[in-house]
N, C-alpha and C positions, 0 to 999 in steps of 0.2 A: 436492501443496501439503496438510499437515494444517491441519483445521476444526478448533478448539476451541470450542464454542457455550456460553454459562453463560446461562442465565435468571435474573432475579431477582423475584422478587413472583410468580413466576408456571411454568408448567409450558410449555414449548416444545410446541408439537405438531410431528408428522412432516413436516407440511405446509408448516410454518415453517421447519424445518431443511433440508428439499429445497430449497426457496426460496433460502434462504441460501447451500446448494453450488451451485447454479445460477449464480446470481449472480457468486459469487468465482470460478468457473471462467472466466466471461469475463478476468477478470484475466490468465490464465495467456498468454492469446495476445499480450497486451503485454509481459511481461516472465516467461521461464522460470525465472528466479534466486530464485522465490519461496518461503522455508523453510516458514512457517506462517501462518497466521492465528487471532487470538482474535477471537471476537466476543462482547460483552457486552449482553443485552437486559434493558430495565429497563421496569416498567409502573408507574408509579405516578400514580394518579389519571387524568385523561385525557391525560397526556402519556408517550407509549412512544417511549422513546430507545435508540439503537444506538450503541455503541461497538466500532470496531474497529482493531485494532493488526494491521499487515503487516510480519513479518520477511522484509526482503531482506538480500543479502548487505551487510554493513556498516554499516545502517542498519535504523530502524522509521519508520514510516509510519501515521500514525492521525488518527483522526477521530470526529467524534460530533456524530450528527443526531439530534433530538426532532422529534417530528410529532403528529399525533392519529392515524395510523395504522401499523402497524409495517412493513408491507410498502411503504409509500411511503417510510420510515426508513431502512429496507436499501436499497433502491434510490438513495435518494440520497447514502447512505454510502461504497457501492458506486462512483457516479459521481465523487464527492470523489477517492477512491481512486485510481480511474484517473486522472486528472488528475496527481495527485503521482506517481504510480508514471511518467508519460510524462514528468513534468519528470527525475525520477530517472533515466531512461533515457538522455533527452539530455543532461545533465548527464555521464554517464558518458561517452558518445561526444566530446562535444566536449571534452574534456580535451587540451589541446596541449602539447607539449614546447616547452620554451625552443629557441633556435636554438643549434644545436651551435657549440662553442668546441673549437679546436683548440691543442692545446700544443706548438710545436716549439720547440727550441733556448734554453728558457727564457724566451722570448716568448710572449704569448697573441694571436691574432688570429683575427679572425673569417670566414669562406668569404663570397664574394661571388656 
């Protein structure tokens, strides 16, 4: 999974980047089809905001969390993405096909 980290209004430390990579690596155990993740960190006065966009096959999952601590915001955002990823995965697994309909001799009938 590729991770792109963008910090607005401040310079992200290596410790913060490492924390983000460790937290996002947890998501790979739920779903292997993650393509990449875009992380945007914003620091405005006392609000520290994290926005995450997770690209999976056919869909983009996103979340935004703001709090007074950047590490707490990152942890909450990853937990939200984890819930969304689980829901997405169960949605893929529960896809059910319609009952098979056979066509024989000009008449449609269902198998019983």
